[in-house]
N, C-alpha and C positions, 0 to 999 in steps of 0.2 A: 255537593261539593262545587266547592271555588272552584268555575273555568278558566282556567290561562290560557291563551295564542302565543304560540313557540312561535317568530317568522327571523328565519334563520338560513341563510344557506348551507354554514358548515359545516359538514356532517358531522365533526367527532365535540364540535360545540353543542349542538343539538342533542345530540348523544348524551350526554353530561347532563345540559339542563334538564334531558325528561328524567332521566334515574333522578337527580337531584329535584325535583319541585313532584313525583311520585312518589316517593318515599317520606315525603311531606304530604299527602295525599288528596294533591290537587288534580283533578282532572287537565291533562296537558291537549291542546290542541293542534295540531304539526303544519309547517307551512316552508317549502325551502325559497321561494317568491314570491315577486310583491303582488301578482292580482291573485295567485290561492289567498293569499292571509286575507286582501280587500274582500275577502269574497266570505271567508270563515267568520270575519269579523260582524260580517250582514248578521251570518247564518248564524253561530253561536252566542250573540249577544257576551261574550265572554266577560270577566267580572278586570280582567288585567291584560293587555298583554303586551310580550315582551321582543322587540324589536332590535333587529339587526340593519344599520343605516346604508350597508354596502349589497346590496341586493342584485343580480343578474340582470333584472327587466327593466326598474325602478326605482330611482332613490330612496330612500327612507322616509327625506324631509317631504317629498311627492308622496309616501303613503300615509307621511304622521296626518300630512293637508288634507286627503281623501277619506283614511278613515273618520277623525272628526265632525264629517258631515254627517257619517250613517253611525257611529254609539256612540256610548258614552262612555268607555272602556277607559281606565286608569293605563297611560301609556306610557310604558319604561322603554328608554334609549338602551343599547347594551353595543356601543361600538368598538372597533379598534380608534376613530380616527378623535385625537386627544385634545386638540386646540380647544382655546375656550371660548374664541365663535362657533365652531362645531356647533361644541354646547348651549353658547345661549341660540344662536338659530331654531335648534332641535325643539329647546323650550318653549321661544316663540314663536313656533308652528304646531301649538300644539303637546309638547312631547309632558310630562310633570317630574319627570325623574330622569337620570343620565349618568350610567354606570362605564369606564371608560375599561377595556378588554388588557391584559385578563386581567379578569375579575376576583373579589373575594366568594365565594361561595356561601356565609354565612352575607356577612352582605348584600348580596342580592336575594336572599329570603329574607334579611329585616326589610329591604325597599319594597317588599312584595307585600308582607305585613301590611308595613303602612299603608302602603294606596290599596289594601282591600279595607282599612279599619277608617279611608276617607269615606270613602261610600258610608258604612257605618255611621259612622261619627253623624254626617250631613243629617240620617232619615233620624237622629236622637235628638240634634240642635236647635231648631226650631220650633221656640216657644208663641211664637208670632206666626202670622200664612204671612200675609206680605208689610212687606216697608215699602212706605214709598216718603218718596224725598226727593223733592224738587220736580223734573221727569223723569228721575230717575222711579223704578217700580224690580224690587226685589220679590218674588215668589218666592218665600222658603218650602214651600208642602210640594210646588211643580219642579223646583231646580231652575226656574228661569228668571232674566232679568230683560226687562224694557228698558229703554233709552231714547227720549220724546214718541212710545205707542210704539216705541220699533224692536223684533226683539233681537237680543244679541249674545252668541252664542261664547260662553266660557266653559274652559276648560275646568273638570271635577275638583281640580288645587286651586284654578282660578276662582270657583263659587264659591269653595269653604272657606276661603281667605276675605272673600267678600264676608258670608254668613257670621266671621268671628267678629268684623269691625261692625256689622249693621246693626246686629245685639248688643253691642256695645258704645253705639251708634252717639257721637259726642263724646265721650271719652279716649284717654290717646293709650291704645296696645300696642306696649311694648313688639319692639323686631321678638324679642325673647320669645315671649308669650306666646305672636304666632309660629315660631322655627318649632316651637317644643310643643305644640295640640296642630299645628300639621304636617311640620315632617317628623318628628315621634323625639321619645323621650332620647335620644340616644340620637337627638342630632347633631352634625358637625358643623364644623366654621362654616364649609364650602355652601350647608344650606341657606347662610347666609345670602349667598348673591344670590341663588336657588331664588326666597323672597323677593329680593327685592329686581328682578327678573318679568317672576310673578305679577309684580306689583307694577313693574311698566305695559305690561300689557295692560292689566286691568283697566289704569285708565288711560290707552288709546283705545278699551274697545266702551268705555262708558265718557270720557271727559271730551266735553265739544275742544278744549286743547290741552292735549294731553300735557304741553307744557308749563299751562294756567291750571291749575287743578284743581275743581272747583269743589268737587268732593269728598276727592280719600287725598287727606295733608299732611304734608311730613313734620313730626315734630325731630327737630336736626338731632340728632346723636341717642334723638330714644324709640321713637316709632312710626305712627301710622293714626289718625279720629278719621274715622266716618263723620262727617257733620248730618246733624239733627237739626234740618230745620225747611 
């Protein structure tokens, strides 16, 4: 059974989401504060974590940073913070998706299905075990990335995007293709912004100079291309 960790201090929203998720046959684990949530994330290793940013003991952004050091769960932020800067900051720090309260129940379920599908897709994608391009090593089996022999942590979505680029290296991969295959068939225009944020994060992590990328090149108005040399 798929495990979902719910870190939410609003009891009404927590109860609503518990009923919603349980009805979908998910195993729901609950925490009402950050410290308990981090402990449960480490203990249960859930497939998906739904996280509120306005927690009583620790800001949700700090929770994202802490969880990213411990587990590889997909993190969906569900928050009342609606500024674009808040969304980008959460994604920058390692969240995989962001929904603003009040949210549509069916949209949340759709985002959860996408998050669960990510891990399954990554397991099926590799036709090669290790891809080496200059000082960049992508281990598709172990889900590890090395830059100049140093391990670099990527979020599940960052790794999935890089995997699609790696398996199509040397070719232009369109934004539409990446959004469709990473965010799902029912992806929306806002996911293009999520892709851009993800790509910026990827470049910051694997490029020596993200302003002058040497590995992931932009094909203006079309998409991206991972070099093959």
